[in-house]
Residue, then its C-alpha position, 0 to 999 in steps of 0.5 A: x213167818x216172812x210177813x211177820x218178819x217184814x213187820x219187824x223190818x218196818x218197826x226197826x226201819x231197816x230193810x234186809x237185802x239178804x232176808x235169810x240173815x234176819x230169819x237166822x237172827x230170830x232162830x233160837x237153838x231150841x227151834x233148830x234142835x226141834x227141826x233137826x237143823x245143823x247147830x250153826x243155823x241158830x242165832x248164836x253165831x250172829x249174837x257173837x258178832x252183834x255183841x262185839x259190834x255193840x261193845x264198839x259202838x257203845x264204847x265210842x258213844x261213852x268216850x265221846x259223850x263223857x270226855x272227862x270220865x276215867x277208863x274204869x268208870x267208862x267200863x262200868x257204865x258200858x257194862x251196865x248199858x249192855x247187860x242182859x236186863x238192859x238189852x231185854x228192856x230194849x228188846x221189849x220196846x220193839x216186842x222182839x220176843x213175838x218174832x222169835x222162832x222157838x221150839x215148842x217146849x221153849x215157847x210153852x215155858x214163856x221163852x218169848x218173855x225170857x230176858x236171856x233169850x230176847x237180849x241174845x236175839x237183840x244182839x243177833x239182830x245187830x250182827x245180822x244188820x252189820x253183815x247185811x248193811x255194814x257198820x253204819x247201819x248197825x251203828x244207826x240201829x244201836x243209837x236208835x234202839x239201845x243208846x236212848x233213854x239211858x237214864x230211865x234204863x239205868x233207873x230200871x235195871x239198878x232200881x233196888x240199889x238206887x232206892x236204897x240210896x234214896x231212902x238212906x239219904x232222906x229217911x232213917x228207915x228200912x226197906x222190905x220186899x214182900x212176896x204177895x203172889x206166886x202163880x203158875x207151874x214151876x217151869x213158868x212161874x210169875x211172882x208179884x212183890x210189894x216194896x215197903x218203906x216205913x211200913x207203907x207200900x210204895x211199889x208193886x212189881x211182877x216178873x218171872x223171878x223174884x229178883x225181877x219182880x223186886x226190881x220193878x217194885x223198886x222202880x215204881x217206888x222211885x217214881x212215887x218218891x220222885x212225884x212226892x218230892 
């Protein structure tokens, strides 16, 4: 496991002085339960800390980047930047799920790809970096891996709403989502969805929930519409 975590250090460009913090950040509660370890050994406490650091850094970023934007709008933007789907995208970019310590049951049911688990692990990693290397290192990590490519991330996690707005503005037609495939056992399902605009297929998406599949299908449709224009 240490070799695997060394690989993660290289990927994020941060070397831990206290390696046990990195290990704890990757330790899901299903693993500590299975190994009969104390509850506090899992990554939930680090996640609690990382969440607060992330909120401060993202607040400062928005405050400085958008000097004329109101408090209400800043709050709304921050919430969408650090929401679970957005953090799960960031976690996916560094393949964080592959470094997690999971219980056998959680692993068997697709825990490595589950947004709730990977987004929490990303916050735990921020908490671990903060404790190990201070605020500056944690801030650098957040800027490098979370506060980047925000336009595309916003497009992805809010794609159904954005697609609706685009279609309503340009055409007077409806959008429909059609489930074309559902496979796997109940605990590990995969859904594939098509989005139809004016009777034509504009995007296909897949995910572990229908909602996630619809979001991806809408994202693909937006990209197609942008290319057409």
